[in-house]
N, C-alpha and C positions, 0 to 999 in steps of 0.2 A: 445433650451437648456436653462434650468432655474433651480434655486434652489427652492425646495418645502419643507417647514418645518412643521412637524406634531405638532398640538396643541390639537387635540381631544376635541375641545370645545363642540360639540353637542353629540357625542357618540363615539363608537370604530370603526366605519365604514370608511375605507379609501377612499371610492367612494363618500363621502359627501363633498362638496366643503368647507363648514364652518369648517371642521376639519383640514384645512390647513391654515397656516398663510397668505399665499398669495391669499387665496380664490380660488384656482385652484387646481384640482386633478392632480397629476403628470402623465406625459406621457413618452413614450420612449425618451431617450436622456436627461431626467432631472436628477439632483442630488437631492437625497432624504435624508433629515436630520431628525433625532430624537434627541432632546436635553432635557434639564432638565425642560423646560417650556411646560407643557401639562396638560390637565384636565383628559382625559381618555386614557388608553392604546389602542393599535391598534390590530384589529383582521381582517385578510383577509376574504373577502366574495366571491372572485373570483381570478383567476390568475391575477397578477399585475405586469406591465401593461398588458392590454389585448393583445397587439402585441408588438413585439420588446423587448428591454431591457432598464432599467434605466442606466444612465452612471455610477452612483455610489450610494451606500447606506452607510451612516455614522451615528454612534450612539455616541453622545457626551453628557455624563452625564445623559443619559436616564435610569431611574431606573424602568420603567414600563415593561410590557410584550408585546412582539411582537409575536402574535399568528398566525402561518401560516395555521393551520388547515390542510385541505386536498388540499390546493392551493399552487401555487409556486409564488415566487417573482423572477423576472428575472433581473439579474444585470450584467453589463459589456457591454460596446459598442463594445468591441472586440479588440481595439488597442489603449487603453487610457494610456497615459504617466502620471500615477498617481494612486491613491488609488481608486479601484472600490468597496471595502468592508472593512469598519472598524467597527468591532462589538463592540468596546468599552470594558469596563470591568464591567459595572454595569447593563446592560440590562438583562432582563429575556426572554428566548426564549422557545417556545413550538410548536409542530406541530404534525399532524397525518401522513398522507401519503405525505403531501406537503413539502415545504422547500425552499431553495435558489438554483436557477440554475445560475451558473456562465458561462459566455460566453467569448471566446477568439478567435481572429484570428491573434494574433501577433506571430512572430517567434523570437522576441527579449526576451532575458532571464531575464533582470533585469529592474526595474523601470516602467515596463508596467503592467497593470492589477494587481496592488499591492493589496494583501489582508492582513488584520491584524485581526486574529481570536483568539487572546489570551483571550478568555472568556470561562470559564469552563461550562457556561450555554449552549453553543453551542452543548454540548453533547446530547441535546434533539432535534437537528435539522438535517434534511436530506439535504445533499448536492448533486447536480447533476452537472456534468461537461460536457459542450458541446463546440465544437469548429468547425472551418471551414475546418480543414484538419489535416494531421499528424503533430505531434510535435509542437503544439501550447503551449505557455507558460502562466502560471499564477505565479506571483512572490510572494511567501508566505514569509512574513517578521515577523511572530511570530509563536509560536506553534499553531497548528490547531486542534481544537476539533470538532468532529461531531458525529452524530448518525449513519446513513446509508450513505455510499458513493456510488454513481452510476455514472459510466462512460457511457455517452450516445452514443458517437461516436468517433472513432479514439483514439489517445493517447493524454494525457495532461501532460505537464511537470510542476511540482512544483519546482521552480528553486532556492531555497535558502537552502544551506546545513547546516545551523546553527541551524535549528529548527526541531521539531518532529511533527508527526501527530498521533492523538489518535482517534481510531475508537471504538465507544461504541455499534455498531450494526453490520450491514452486509457490505461486499464489493461486488458489483455486476456490471456486464457490460451488456449493451444492444448493444454493437458495433459488436459483432461477431468477427471472426478472421480477422485481417487486416494486411497490409503489414509491419507495423512497428514492429510487434511481441511484442509490449509493450502496455499495457492498460494505465498504469500510471507510469511515471518516477518521483519518489519522490527524488528530490535532497536535501531533508532534511536529518537530521541525522538518524532518526529511525522511524519505523512504529510500533505502539502499538495497538494490537488487544485486546480490553477489553470487547467485547460484548458476547452475547449468541446467535449466529446467523449463517449465511451461508457465504461461500466464493464461489462466482459464477461468476468468470471473465474469459475472453476468452484467454488472452495472459499472458505475464509476467507482474508482478508489480515489478518495480525496485526501490531499496533503496540504499543509499550510506553509510549505516552503518549496522543497525541491524533490524531484525523483532522480536518483543516480543509478544508471545502468552500468554495473561493473562486472556482470556475468553474461552468459550467452543464453538467451531465452527464445522460445518459439511460441507464437500465439496459437491457442486453440479456440479462441473467440476474438472478436474485436476487443482490444484492450483500451479502456477509457480511463484516463487519469485527469482529475480535476485539480488544477493548481490554484488554490485559493489563497493568494498572497496578500495579506493585509498589513504585514509589518516588516517584510524582509527585502533588502535591496539586491539580493543575489539569487532570488528564487527562480526556478525554471526546471527544465529537463536536460540532463547532462548524460551523455554517453562517455563514461570514464573507462575506456578500454573494453566496454561490453558491446554486445550486438543484440538486435532483435530480428529474428526471421519471422516476417509477417505471415508466411504460410497461407497466403490468399486473404488474410484478414487485415483490418485497419488498426494502426496506432492512432488513437484519438486523444488530443490534448485540448481540454477545455480550460481556457485561461480566464481567471476572474480575480477580483480583489483590489479595489481602490486605486491608489496613486502610483504603485510601484512597478519597476520593470520586471519583465518575465523573460528569461533567457532560453533560447532554443539552441542547444549545443549538441547536435547530432552529427558526429564526425565520421560516420560511415554511411554508405548508400542504404537507403531504406525503400521498400517497395511501395507502401501505402501510408500516407501521412495526412491527417486532418487536424488543422489548428483552428479552433473555434473560439473567438474572443467574445466574451460577454461581460467584460469588466468595466469599471468606471473609465470615462474617456480620457482622464489625465494619465492613465497608466500606459505602458508600451509593451510590445512584443519585440524583443531584440534577437536577431539572428547572428550568432557569434562569428561564424565562419561558413565557408561554402557548404551548401545544403544540396544533396543529391537525392532525388526522388524518381524512382523508376516507372511506376505504373499509375499511381493516383495521388494527386496533390490538391488539397482544398485549404484555402485561407479565407475564412468567412467570419463576419461579424454576426451578432445576433440579428434576427430578421429585421427589426425596426431600425432603419438607417438613421444616423444622427450626425449632427455637425457640432463640434468637430468630430471627425471619425477617430476611431482607435488607431494608434500609430504602430506601424510595423516597419522596422528600420534595421540598419546594420549597427554593429557595435561602435563604430567610429563615424561620427557625423561628417559627411562629405566624402567618405570613402565607401565605394560600393562593395557589397557582399554578393557573391554569386549564388544563384539558385539554378541548379541544373536539372532539367526535366528530361526523362527518357524520351526517345523518338515517338513512341505511341502513348505517352503519358496523358491521362485524362486529368483536367484541372478545372477548378472553379475558384475565382478570386473575387471577393465581393465586400464592399462597404468598409474599406480601410483607407487611412492616409499612409501611403507607401513612400518611403524615403530610402535612397541609397541602396537600391536593389538592382541587380543585373541578371536578367534571364538569358539562357543560352539560345532560346528560340523565341520568336515573336509570340506573345501572349496578350490576352485582352482581359482587363478587369472591368467590373461593373459597379457603378455608383461609388467610385473611389477617387481619391485625390493622389496625384503622382508628383513627387519631387525628386529630381536628380536620379532618375531610374533609366535603365536601358532595356529595350526590347519588350516594353509593356505600354499599352495604350488603354484609355478609359472609355467606357461607353455605357449604354443602357441595354437592358435585356432585349433581345429581339422579340418581336411579336410571334407567338406560337399559337396555331390553331389546333385544338384537340377535338376530334370527333369521337363520340361514344355511341356504339351501336348496341 
């Protein structure tokens, strides 16, 4: 393990020894530093290092460009009590299909594998998350900007609830379905989707406040967001000028987390929407304004019905909010206390309580005979 400092004396190639202050090209386990003293910026010509990972990457006063091209820089020894990535505030980043792959094998939630990514230029960089098993942590201690986010295997926890993550491209997963049922636990405040891309992840992505859709996305799988609101009075799902093209898949919102309201603010028609409440009964699901669902709508509580039921209501008590279902929209409404909702067509809820609603009645499931041959 050693510190290697970029000076770029000869050219922009990091595999040239004279481009490093110590006269040695960094290898796995080294701490790599880019500071204000350099002659040429850096451009990767291959995956770096060739095997393993650097222990850390630190940008201190570096104002040049770090160009990943179509290659990856591998960072994080896996269980490092300290900062594995500090992107600084002045460096410029660019990449093609490459980027930064962060590795973790720690189950400790704070002060290990620390990343500081509060540099808006990181919106040009692809991040890849890899770890050695389920529920490994990366301690994010600033807002995190990135272009495309790819979860390579298992679930990764971003463990600080004080900051946000901003995605300017796609979220994808290469992991497939795994036992954790969560691809990415974002213990940050909120997730901002600002790209024009795809959502193609296998399990839930969990946030502890809100998901803001500010770009135009297409689903390549069912997209499942778990809103685990335990401290926030304005958490929810907000379409801030963005859209989601369901592409025959479902947008699934799992609402959970103690006493607080969870806002549904989807201000554009959506094809398939599932809202599954499994939170503590004193919390609420609040529909901010008219909701238009074309093909499939489900509003369900977790299977064990309770009294009092979870509340689904409009934003203003006594004032109805419209829920407009398409002519052939399939729906299921189960196990809620429904307040101040107005449907455009007659619908039936099951095992629910209804207060000041229109075009909805309550009942029990019909008896169904199933024959198996």
